[in-house]
C-alpha positions as CSV (number, residue, x, y, z in Angstrom):
1,X,6.1,15.2,8.5
2,X,9.4,13.3,8.4
3,X,11.2,11.6,5.6
4,X,9.3,8.4,6.1
5,X,6.0,10.1,5.7
6,X,7.2,12.0,2.6
7,X,8.4,8.8,1.1
8,X,5.2,7.0,1.9
9,X,3.2,9.9,0.3
10,X,5.4,9.9,-2.8
11,X,5.0,6.2,-3.3
12,X,1.2,6.5,-2.8
13,X,1.0,9.3,-5.4
14,X,3.1,7.2,-7.8
15,X,1.0,4.2,-7.4
16,X,-2.2,6.2,-7.9
17,X,-0.8,7.7,-11.1
18,X,0.2,4.2,-12.2
19,X,-3.3,2.9,-11.6
20,X,-4.8,5.7,-13.6
21,X,-2.3,5.1,-16.4
22,X,-3.1,1.4,-16.4
23,X,-6.7,2.1,-16.8
24,X,-6.0,4.5,-19.6
25,X,-3.7,1.9,-21.3
26,X,-6.4,-0.7,-21.0
27,X,-8.9,1.6,-22.7
28,X,-6.4,2.5,-25.4
29,X,-5.6,-1.2,-26.0
30,X,-9.3,-1.9,-26.4
31,X,-9.6,1.0,-28.8
32,X,-6.6,-0.1,-30.8
33,X,-8.0,-3.6,-31.0
34,X,-11.3,-2.2,-32.3
35,X,-9.4,-0.1,-34.9
36,X,-7.4,-3.1,-36.0
37,X,-10.6,-5.0,-36.7
38,X,-12.2,-2.3,-38.6
39,X,-9.2,-0.7,-40.3
40,X,-9.2,0.0,-43.9
41,X,-6.5,-1.7,-46.1
42,X,-3.3,0.3,-45.9
43,X,-4.0,1.9,-42.5
44,X,-2.2,-0.8,-40.4
45,X,0.9,1.5,-40.0
46,X,-1.2,4.2,-38.2
47,X,-2.5,1.5,-35.8
48,X,1.0,0.1,-35.4
49,X,2.4,3.6,-34.6
50,X,-0.3,4.1,-31.9
51,X,0.5,0.8,-30.4
52,X,4.2,1.6,-30.3
53,X,3.5,5.0,-28.6
54,X,1.3,3.2,-26.0
55,X,4.1,0.7,-25.4
56,X,6.6,3.6,-24.8
57,X,4.2,5.2,-22.4
58,X,3.9,1.9,-20.5
59,X,7.6,1.5,-20.3
60,X,8.0,5.0,-19.0
61,X,5.4,4.4,-16.3
62,X,7.1,1.2,-15.3
63,X,10.5,3.1,-15.1
64,X,8.8,5.6,-12.7
65,X,7.5,2.8,-10.5
66,X,10.9,1.1,-10.4
67,X,12.5,4.5,-9.5
68,X,10.0,5.0,-6.7
69,X,10.8,1.5,-5.4
70,X,14.5,2.3,-5.5
71,X,14.0,5.5,-3.5
72,X,12.1,3.6,-0.9
73,X,14.8,1.0,-0.6
74,X,17.5,3.7,-0.4
75,X,15.6,5.4,2.4
76,X,15.3,2.1,4.3
77,X,19.0,1.4,4.0
78,X,19.9,5.0,5.1
79,X,17.8,4.4,8.3
80,X,19.3,1.1,8.9
81,X,22.8,2.6,8.6
82,X,21.9,5.5,10.9
83,X,20.4,3.1,13.5
84,X,23.6,0.9,13.3
85,X,25.8,3.9,13.9
86,X,23.8,5.1,16.8
87,X,23.9,1.5,18.3
88,X,27.7,1.4,17.9
89,X,28.0,4.8,19.5
90,X,25.8,3.6,22.5
91,X,27.8,0.4,22.9
92,X,31.1,2.4,22.8
93,X,29.7,4.8,25.4
94,X,28.6,1.9,27.6
95,X,32.0,0.2,27.3
96,X,33.7,3.5,28.4
97,X,31.4,3.8,31.4
98,X,32.0,0.2,32.4
99,X,35.9,0.8,32.1
100,X,35.5,3.9,34.3
101,X,33.5,2.0,37.0
102,X,36.0,-0.8,37.0
103,X,39.0,1.6,37.0
104,X,37.7,3.5,40.1
105,X,36.1,0.9,42.5
Protein backbone atom coordinates (compact mmCIF):
# COMPACT_ATOMS: atom_id res chain seq x y z
CA UNK A 1 0.00 0.00 0.00
CA UNK A 2 1.42 3.37 -0.98
CA UNK A 3 0.52 6.89 0.10
CA UNK A 4 -2.13 7.25 -2.61
CA UNK A 5 -3.91 4.12 -1.39
CA UNK A 6 -3.70 5.30 2.22
CA UNK A 7 -5.10 8.70 1.32
CA UNK A 8 -7.94 7.12 -0.65
CA UNK A 9 -8.80 4.82 2.25
CA UNK A 10 -8.70 7.74 4.69
CA UNK A 11 -11.03 9.77 2.49
CA UNK A 12 -13.37 6.82 2.08
CA UNK A 13 -13.53 6.30 5.85
CA UNK A 14 -14.12 10.01 6.42
CA UNK A 15 -16.94 10.10 3.88
CA UNK A 16 -18.53 6.98 5.41
CA UNK A 17 -18.44 8.58 8.85
CA UNK A 18 -19.86 11.76 7.35
CA UNK A 19 -22.73 9.85 5.77
CA UNK A 20 -23.49 8.15 9.10
CA UNK A 21 -23.34 11.46 10.91
CA UNK A 22 -25.63 13.04 8.34
CA UNK A 23 -28.19 10.30 8.86
CA UNK A 24 -27.92 10.79 12.62
CA UNK A 25 -28.34 14.54 12.25
CA UNK A 26 -31.44 14.10 10.11
CA UNK A 27 -32.93 11.78 12.72
CA UNK A 28 -32.06 14.27 15.46
CA UNK A 29 -33.57 17.12 13.45
CA UNK A 30 -36.82 15.18 13.07
CA UNK A 31 -36.80 14.47 16.80
CA UNK A 32 -36.19 18.13 17.65
CA UNK A 33 -38.99 19.15 15.34
CA UNK A 34 -41.36 16.75 17.07
CA UNK A 35 -40.23 17.97 20.50
CA UNK A 36 -40.75 21.58 19.45
CA UNK A 37 -44.32 20.83 18.36
CA UNK A 38 -45.20 19.03 21.57
CA UNK A 39 -43.04 21.00 24.00
CA UNK A 40 -44.55 22.25 27.18
CA UNK A 41 -44.49 25.98 27.81
CA UNK A 42 -41.12 27.03 29.21
CA UNK A 43 -39.18 24.08 27.77
CA UNK A 44 -38.08 25.84 24.60
CA UNK A 45 -34.65 26.54 26.07
CA UNK A 46 -33.94 22.79 26.32
CA UNK A 47 -34.94 22.21 22.69
CA UNK A 48 -32.84 25.23 21.66
CA UNK A 49 -29.83 23.86 23.54
CA UNK A 50 -30.18 20.48 21.81
CA UNK A 51 -30.40 22.22 18.44
CA UNK A 52 -27.24 24.23 19.17
CA UNK A 53 -25.35 21.10 20.15
CA UNK A 54 -26.48 19.44 16.91
CA UNK A 55 -25.29 22.50 14.99
CA UNK A 56 -21.84 22.27 16.62
CA UNK A 57 -21.59 18.57 15.79
CA UNK A 58 -22.49 19.33 12.18
CA UNK A 59 -19.86 22.08 11.98
CA UNK A 60 -17.22 19.76 13.45
CA UNK A 61 -18.04 17.10 10.87
CA UNK A 62 -17.82 19.68 8.09
CA UNK A 63 -14.39 20.71 9.38
CA UNK A 64 -13.27 17.06 9.26
CA UNK A 65 -14.44 16.74 5.66
CA UNK A 66 -12.64 19.93 4.66
CA UNK A 67 -9.46 18.71 6.38
CA UNK A 68 -9.67 15.44 4.42
CA UNK A 69 -10.02 17.39 1.18
CA UNK A 70 -7.03 19.56 2.09
CA UNK A 71 -4.93 16.45 2.82
CA UNK A 72 -5.86 15.01 -0.57
CA UNK A 73 -4.95 18.24 -2.33
CA UNK A 74 -1.64 18.46 -0.47
CA UNK A 75 -0.80 14.90 -1.51
CA UNK A 76 -1.69 15.70 -5.12
CA UNK A 77 0.53 18.79 -5.08
CA UNK A 78 3.41 16.84 -3.53
CA UNK A 79 3.16 14.24 -6.29
CA UNK A 80 3.11 16.94 -8.96
CA UNK A 81 6.19 18.58 -7.46
CA UNK A 82 7.99 15.25 -7.27
CA UNK A 83 7.09 14.46 -10.89
CA UNK A 84 8.25 17.89 -12.03
CA UNK A 85 11.59 17.48 -10.24
CA UNK A 86 12.12 14.06 -11.78
CA UNK A 87 11.29 15.47 -15.20
CA UNK A 88 13.76 18.34 -14.75
CA UNK A 89 16.43 15.86 -13.67
CA UNK A 90 15.78 13.69 -16.75
CA UNK A 91 15.93 16.74 -19.05
CA UNK A 92 19.24 17.86 -17.51
CA UNK A 93 20.67 14.36 -17.86
CA UNK A 94 19.55 14.14 -21.50
CA UNK A 95 21.05 17.56 -22.20
CA UNK A 96 24.39 16.46 -20.72
CA UNK A 97 24.36 13.30 -22.83
CA UNK A 98 23.66 15.32 -25.98
CA UNK A 99 26.51 17.68 -25.13
CA UNK A 100 28.87 14.74 -24.61
CA UNK A 101 27.89 13.21 -27.97
CA UNK A 102 28.37 16.55 -29.72
CA UNK A 103 31.71 17.17 -27.99
CA UNK A 104 33.12 13.76 -29.04
CA UNK A 105 32.03 13.06 -32.61
